[in-house]
N, C-alpha and C positions, 0 to 999 in steps of 0.2 A: 634394625630396619623396622619402621612403623608407618602405618598408613592412616590418613585422615580423610573423611568426607569434607569437601570444600565447595566454595562458590555458590552457584545458584541453587543447588540441592539443599544447602543449609538455609539460605535466605528464604526459599519457598516453604520449607518445613516450618520455620518460625512464623510465616505468614498464614499457615494453614492451607497452603496450596500443594497439590500433589506434584512432585517433581518428575519430569519425564526422563531426565538424564541424571546420572550419579557419577560425579568425577572425584578422583582421589589424588592426594599428594602423598608421596612416599619420602620419608627422611631417612638418612643413615644408610643409603643403599647405592650400589653402582649398577651400571648397565649389565655387567656380567652376572651379578647376584639376581637381578630381575629375570634374566634369561634362564638361569639355573633353576629358578623357582617355577618355571613353566609359563611365564608371561611372554606374549608375542609383541615384538617391537613394531610400532608404526610411527609415522612422523619423521621428518628429516631435520628440521631446524633444531629441535631438542627432543630428548627421549620421552616418548609416550608409549605406554604399553597397554595391551588388552588382557584383562584377567582371564586365565585359562577356562574358568567355568562361567562367570557372569558376563564376560565380554565388556565390563565397564572399563573406562579409561583410568589408568594410573600414570601419573607423571612424576618424575623425580623433582624434588624441591629444587628451585633454581632462583638465581638472581640475574638481572639483565642490565646491560650498560649501552647507552646510546652511542652509535658509531656512524650514523648516516641519516638520510632523510626518510620520511614516511614511517609506516607502522612496521616495516621489515628491517629498519636500520638499527639492529641491536646485536650485541654479542651476548651469549648466554653462558653462565657458569652453573653447572649442576653437580658439583662435587658433593660427596656424602656428608660433609660437615656443615652444609647449609641448613639453617634451622627453619622450622615451620613459620615462625614470626617473620623471618627474612623473606620467605616465599610469599606470604600474605601481603607484605608491604609493597610488593611490585604490582598488586592488583589495582583495578581502576577505582572502585567505589568501596566505601567502608562496609556497605551492606553485602558486598561480594567478597569481603576479606575476612570471613569467619570460617571456622573449621569445627568439625565434630569428631571426637574420638570414638573408640569402640563401645564405651559405656554410655554414650549419649551426651557427654559433657561438651559444652560449647567453649571453644577457644576464641576469644574476641579481643585481640590486642589493640584494635583501633576503633573501638566503640561502635561497631556496626549495629549491634543489637539496639542501642539507644537511638541511632539514626533510623533504624527500621521502625521502631515504635513511634517516632516523631515524623515518619513519612518524609525523610530527607535523603536526597541523593547527593552525597558529599564525597569528594576525592580523598584518597588515602593519604597521599603526600605530594610533594612538589614534582616528583617524577611523572606525575599524571600528564604534564604538558609535553613530555617527550614523545608521546604516541598520538598522532592526529586522529587515529581511528576512534579514540575514546570520545571525541566530540559526537560522533554518530552513535556510539554505544549509549552515552548518557541520554541523548535524545530518544533513543529506542526504549530505554528503561523507563523514561518519563512517560512515553506513550503507552507502554505495556501496563504500567501500574497507575495510570492517571485516575482510574475509577476508584482506587484506594486512597487517593489524595496525595500522592507523592509529588514533590516539587524539587527543583534543582537548587542546591545551596548557593547563596550569592557569591561566595568565594570560588566555588567551582565554576560558576558561569563566567567569572572574571578570567579564570584560566582558559576556558573555552574560547573566549574572545581573543586572548593572547595567542592561542594556537592558530586561530583564523588569521589574525594580523601577521603572523610569522610566515605565512605562505605554505606551511607544511601540508595543509589539506590538498594542495595541488599534486602531492606525491602519492596520494591514495590511488590505487588501481580501480578501474571501473568495476571489476568483479567484486572487490571488497565493499565498495559503496552500494552496489546493487544488492549484495547479500544482506547488509544491514537493513536496507529499505524493504527488501522482500520479507524480512522477519516482521516488520511493522505491518505490512499488508496482511500477513497471516494472523497477527495477534497484537492489537493495540490501537490507540487513537491516532490516526494519521494526522489529524489537525494539531494535536499536541506535539507530535514529532516535528511538524512544520514550524510551529510557534517557537519551540526551543531552538531549532537551527536558525530561525530568523533573528531571534534575540541576540545570539552570539555572532551573527554575521555570516554563518556558514551556508545559509540557504542560497545566497546569491553566488556562492562559489560552486556548490555541489548540485543545486537544483535551480539554476537561474531562470528556467522557464516558469516555475511557480513563483519565485520571488518577484518576477516582472509583473505579475498580476496585481500586486498590492499598489494601491493608489490609482488604479485604472477605474474610472467611474462608469457606472451604468445609470440609466434613467431611474430615478426614484419611483416613478410610476409603476415600473415593472419590478424593480429591485430596491425595496426599502432599505436594504443594508448598504446599497450604493457601491461600496468597494468590492471589486471583483475578487480580490484575495479573500475577503471575508465570506463572500458567496461560496468560494471553493471550499473553505473550511466547513461551512454548513452542509454542503453537498456530501463531503466526506464523512461528517458526523452521522448523517442519515444512512449512508452506505454501511458504516460500521454497526450502527444500532440495529439495522435490519439484516445483519449477517450476510452481506454480499460476498460473493467469491472473491478471491485475490485478483483475478482477471478483471472483474467488474469494478473493484475498488481502484485498480490502476487506471482503467478507462475513465472513471469519474475524475481521478486526479488530473488527467490530461485534457479533458473534453473542451475546456475553454482557453487553452493555450493561445489560440488565435486572437483573443481579445487584447493581448499585449501588443499585437501588431496592427491594431485598428488605426487607420490614418487619423491623425489628430483633428483634422478638419471636420470629421463626421461624429466625433465623440459628443455626447455619451452614447450614441447609437453604435451598434456593433454588427451592422448588416454584413454578411459574408464571412463572419469570424470562423465558422466551421471549416470552410475550405482553406482559409489562411492558416488554420492550426495544423493541418495535415503535415506539411513539410517540417514544421517545428517539432511535432511529435516524432517524426521519422529521424530527425537529427538527434533528438534527445535519446531515443531508443538506441541509435547507433553508438552514441558517445558512452552510454552506460551498459551497452551490450545486453539490452533487454530481450528476453525470450520472444520469439516470433508470435506466440499465442497472445501475449500481452500487447505487443505492438499492433497486431492486426485488429484486435478488439478496440483499442483506443482510436485508431484511425477511422473505423466505421462509426463509432459513437460520435466523434468530433464532426465528421462529414455529414451525418444524417440526423443529428438530434434536433436541429431546427425544423426539419421536415416533419418529424414525428409530432412535434409540438403543434402542428397545424393539421393533423390527420383527419379530424372531423370535418374539415373544410375542403378536403381534397377529394378528387374523383377516384373511383375504384381503379381506373386506368393508371392514375399517378401512383396509387398505392401498390398496384401490381408491379409497376416499373421499379418502385423502391425495393420490393421483395426480391426481384430479379437482380437488382444492383448489388444487393448484399449477399446474393447466393443463398437465400434463406431456405430454399427447398433442398439444397445439398447440405447445408449446415444449419439445421433448425435451431441449434442452441444459440446461434448468433442473434436471432430476433429477440430472444429473451434477454440476452446481455444488453442489447441496445435499449429495449423498453425499460429494463430496470434502471439503467443509467439515466435515461430521460426522466424517470420518476424522481430520482435523487436530485436531478437538476431543477425540476419544478418545485420540489419541496425544500430545497436548500435555499430558501428565501425567507427573510424575516417576516413572520406572520402567516406564512403559507405552509408550515411544516406538516399540516394534516389535510391539505387540500385534496379533494377528490380529483383524480386524473383520468378522465374518460378517454383521452387520446390513446393511451397505452392499452386500455381494455379493448377499444375498438380495433386497433391494429392487430392485437393478439387474436381476437375473434375472427377477423378477416383472413389472417394467415392460416388459422386452423381450417377454415372453410375451403380456402384455395388448395391447401395441402391434401385435402380429402379427395381431390380429383385423381383418379387412378390412371397412370400412364399406360398400364398394361391393356386397359380397354381401348385406348387410342391406337396402340400398336395392333391389337387384334382386329381392328376395323380396317386395317390395310394402309394406314399412314406410314410413310417411310421418310428417312432422312430428316431434312429441316422441317418437313411437314408435321412431324411428330411434335416438335416444340411449339410450332405455331398453333396447332390444334389444341394442344394441352393448355396453352395460355388463353386461347379463345374460350375454352370451357371454364377455366378458372375465373375469367372475368365475368362471365354470365352468372356463375355461382356467387361470386362476390357481390355483384350488383343487386341480386335478389336478396342476399343475406343482409346487405347494408340497410336496405329499406326496413326489413324486419327488425334488425338490431336497433336502429334509431327510433323506431316506433315504440319498441318495448322498453327502451331506456330513456324515453323522453323526459321523464321526471328527474332522473339522475342528472342528465345533461343540463336541464334548466336550473337545478340546484347548484350545480358547479358554476354556472354563469353568475348566480347570485353571490356565491362565496368569493369569486375571483372577478373583480371588475375589469381585469385585463384579459379576460377569457378569449375574446375574439382577436386579440393582438399579441397573445403570449408567444407567438412564433418569433417575436423579437428578442426573446430571452437569449 
């Protein structure tokens, strides 16, 4: 019985990246021998064990044979005579098909080290096409390592196109699709993930709402990049660059879904696209079983981002109504999510990447002002029932109106400079 460090831990070690997980393959062993050695068995499809001290995962070397549809349609053989090379051959990419023994020597039967040095994501063998999940995994790895210059090998992209054409992607469960997507939200370039899936045709199968945005025009006056899909990529790049939360990145991903449903007769205008996007987001979230936190944020951003883009031209009454609409006083984190996503939307345009965005600063400041009104004081003065909320909002509005005058006067130069930088300033609510 012998164990080897395998997969991502070896890949990342060679890249100089600290590996978070360490997985091992065991050759020459049976389930009984692993249990006798004190390992705890987990996993049902094939034997995986937890080390009694380190709790790292140890899996018996195995081979697999396709016997059905989807990523789960396999039979596994984990007999003790299966070699390390046979186990590595079943893996997806050559950079993931390396192992390291106890003395630090690299076992690399499929030239993964060379592909790692050349920044190539290449499939190990023809069995790659048997598992449709690998289309998503390759896109995820391309997204994760895009800043290191990794690209997908042409022959691997060809196999990904074949998998898409075969219809196998339709057998992937919603949970597995979202799990891969969620990993990209956590760590990686979402725009690269989208581009890779789009190139192989998988985007229109798995994320049809995003695929539908490509080719949808916007007015060049407001969107020099014109194509709504390109705008989405730019917004996502901004969100990743500025370390947005996973929830915020998901909301940016969804915020313009409604533009694909814009009536053709009003193109390239997209008036009302926020409201049109809400049911599309809800259907998307239901299909992929998106967590409620993600779904809720995306709906609020889609519905309200056009309003925020015009905040400096809105009355304090309108802005207070907006804050109440999104329940900002009960969920203060919601206002920050919306404002961050609006910032990405504004700056995700060709030539406007560094544009000052006073609308967000203004709404943020007004919210802080309104949130400072103490409800306890209202109650202590004898207001009861519905009167409490009415009086609280009355005081909020008075405070906001006073503050608005002061804020605009003190930031007049900033606002004027923004107008000079953005010729669309007074009309950018049409974004």
